[in-house]
N, C-alpha and C positions, 0 to 999 in steps of 0.2 A: 478561421484555419489562416495558417504562415506554411509556406513552402520555403526552405534555406538550400541552398544550391553549393555543393563547396566547387573549390574551382580546378580541383582533383577528381578523378575520380573514385569511389567508394560505396559501401551500402547503401541503402534507402533504409529510414526506422522512423517509425511513427512514434508521437508520444501524445497518448488521449486521456482527457479528464470526463469529467459529468457526465458520467454512459448512465450513473444517476441524478437525479436533478439538485439535490443536496448536499452532495459532497463536494465542498468548493472549494479545499485543496487546493487542488492540483490546475484548475481554473490559475493560482494567484503563481505556483512552481509554474507553468508552461510560460508565465505572464516574464517573469524574471529572468526565465533561461532565457527567454526572445530578446532581453539584451543586454547578454553576453557579448564582450566585445569579441571573445575567442573564439566563437562562431567565426568571424572572419579567415579561420583555418580549419575549417571542417574540411572533409574529404568527402563527399557523398551526397546524400542529401536528407536533409530534414526533417520531417513534416512533424507539424504542430498543431495539433485539434484540440484545445482548449474545453472548446463544447460540444459533446456528440448528442446530448441530449437537452435538444434548445425547448422544448415543451415542458420537460421539468422543470427546467430553471427557473420558467415564466413563474412559476407556480410553489417553487420552492417544496416540490415532489420526487420522489427516488422514481419515479413512475410518470409513464405518458398518462395523456388524460383519458386514454382506452383501459388504462389501471394493470397494463401489463409493463415486466420489468425487459426492459431492453437487453440486459445481461443472460436475458435467459429466450432471446427471439433469435439468436444469429442459426444461419446463415441470413436470413430472413427470404422473402418473397414479393416480387412487386404486387402480387393480387390479397397478399394475407391483413391481418390490420396493421395499423397505425404503427407499433411499435417493429412488426413484422419490415415494415416498407423501410422505414428508420437504418435497420438494423443491416437491410439488403444494400441499403445505397451506401453505408459507411464501408461494407465490408469491400463491395465489390468495387465502386472508385479507389476507398486508399488502403484499405489492411492487405487486397491482394496483392499489392503492387511493392510492398514492405518486405524485407529479410527479416525484419526483428522489429516489436513491439513495447514500447512501455507505458504501461495501462494504469492511470493514478483513483488510487479509491480512498475515503477513509471507512469508518464502521458506518452500523445505519443507525437511522435516529435515535438518540439516548444513549447510545452506546461510544467507547472509545476506542479507539486501537493505539498503541505502542506504533511507531516503525519500525513495519517489516517489511521484507518484499518476501513474495509467494513463487512456487516455480515448482519444476519439476526437478530433483536433484539427479536423479539418473540418468539425466540428460547433462552431460560435461560440460559442453558451450555455455547452457544455461545457469547449469553450477556456479561457473567461473564466475561470468555476470553478473549475478546474483550475492555472492561474496564480493564483486569487486563496487557495488554496489552502497555500500558499507553500510546498512541499517542495520540497529541491534539485529534485529533476528531475521535469519534466514526460511522459514517454514517449507517445506515439504506441503503440496497442496495439489490434492485431486482435482480431477475437470469434475466439472459438472455439462450436463447434457443443454445445449442452445448458449452454453457462456461464450464470451469473445475466445476467450484463450482455446477451449476445448476445439471449436472449430477454424480457426487459424492452423492448431496444431496438425491438424487432421490435411491442411492441405500445405503442412510443413515452415510453417512461421513461428517462431518460439516468440513465446511472451514472457515478458516478465512482469510481474503484478504487486502493485505496492501499495499499502495497506497503512494510513498513517494520520492519527487525528477521529473527529466528530463531525457529524454532520450537521450543515448550517453554521458551521466555524472554521475560523481563522486559527490553525497554531502554529509559533512561528518556529518554532525546533523541527516537528513535522514540516513544516514548509524548506528551510535552509537542511534539513537532512535531503530531502526528496532533488534541491537545486542540483546540490555538490554529487548527490548521487548518479544524476542521468550523465551528467559529466563526464564522472569514473566509468559509466559503462561505456560510452561516445568511446572514450580513452582505451578502454580496454578491448574495444571491439574495431580499433584502429580509425577511429575517423576523427581523433583530434590528437596532436601533438603533444608528449610528455612535459611534467614538469621540469625545470633543472633539477630542484632539487627532491626528492622523495619523500616526503614525510612518512611517519610510521604507522603504517594501513590500521585501521582500525580492524579487527579480529570480528566479526559478529557469530552469534549463538548460531548456530546451526540447528535444528532437530527436523524431524521427521513424523512428527503425530504430535496431536492435538486434541483438548476435549472441552466443552462448553459445561462447565457446574450450574444446574440446576434449580432453583428455588424448592424444596420441598414442601413450606407452606405459605400461604398468604400472609401478608403485613408487610411494616416499615423494615427496614434493611440498615443494620449497622454496617459497616466494613470497617475490618482491623488492615486487612491488605491492601495497597496501592496500585498502581499498571507498572508495571516493571518492576515489582518485587517478585525475589524468592521466595518457593514457598516448600513446605517439607511434604510430606503423605500423611494424612489425616489432621494436618495442623488448621486449627480456627483462622476462616480469611474473612466471616462476616457471621453478623448474628441477624437474626428476622424477629422481628416485638411485633405481638398480637397488637392492636392500639387500643381495643377497646378490652383488654385486659394484659393479667402478667405474665402469661408465655413468653418461652424467649425460646428458638430453632438456632441450632448452630448450623452455618457452612462449612466444612471439613474440603480443603484439597486431597483430590482419589490419588495423586503422584506428586514425585518431586518434581519441582520446573517452575516455570515464569510465569508473571499474569501478562498477555500481552492484550487482551481485552477484557472489558467490566461493564456493565451497565451504569449510568448517570443517573438515573430517576431511585429517589428513596422510595418509593411506592412497589413491592414485586407481588405477580401473582404465582400463584404454584404452578409447576412448567417454567417459569422466567427462566431467558439466557442470564446468569448473573458475572459468571467469571470466565475466561477465559483462556488456558491454562497450557502454555508449550510444554513437555517431558521436555525434561533435560536432567542427567543425575546428578552431574557437580556442580554442586550449586555455588562452592566456591568459586569456582571458574566464569560460573554463569553471574553473580553477584559485582564480580571486577570490570566484565567486559559492560554489562549495564551502566555500569557507575561512571564509565569510562563517553558515554554519549550521553550525560547529563546534558542537560541545555548548559552549564559553562563549556563542554569540550565545544559545540559548534559553536565558535568566537565570530563574532559578527566582523571583525578583520577578517577569516579567514573564509569569512560567506562572499565578502566584495573581492580577494585577491584573486577570483577569475576573471576579473576583468583588467586587473595589472599585473599578472604574473609571470616572471620570464618562461619563456618555453621556444624547445629545439626542436628541429625535425628529427 
């Protein structure tokens, strides 16, 4: 853990990663954040926690040794399971002392997520911060019992959830968007000064609903659409082939939208979640926005300008 205190008063914000021990992108995002010279101008306090679930990291597991999900164990208890005790310490010693949190995640094992920020869109404060992050997609996300975000919101501590990439893998584009996004949020929150010349803001796709499309049959999947692609209602997005027969089954989109998550395993069982689609009606607008967030849009020079940019008070 690293605590960075600014010379001037301001909010206290925590950034956490690896609540799930197989989600690694956030660790690298925080490592790069920690090295940025711009933090010398910080107002307030920044608490960086690159690994919350130390036990999971050591075994490359999403869970703790007691097989419990840490992100379903909040607020925790000093007399509960191992997961409950870790949750209690993290919440009491760090989260409860903060005004805002940014929690970094990836998709679960064998799945990948388009970079996206999840938050409560009905809260104007968090909605503005989510847009300022400049991830490709901002998604309204309902609270889940026992999650860090649910318990923190009950205590009046808003949290942004950044989902990007795949478990047990580094994804450079997701990492760069995450680093830049956190700096954008700190600026929007008044903790960092503004740049001399404001670049054109990347406007994300904002959506309130999404749905996982599940396999209707078991077999080998042939995907037609990729992560970030727009799809129309009833459009074929994949085929499932029976490996020991000639039967082929179609997977179709249930509405117009954008693929924000997908399975990365060619073998599927009936009922498996295969595609996560965010609902969005204006597909042309969505496609233009997503295209702007392509790998070429996050240039290497832009990523490193945070250490050299001209800033004003």
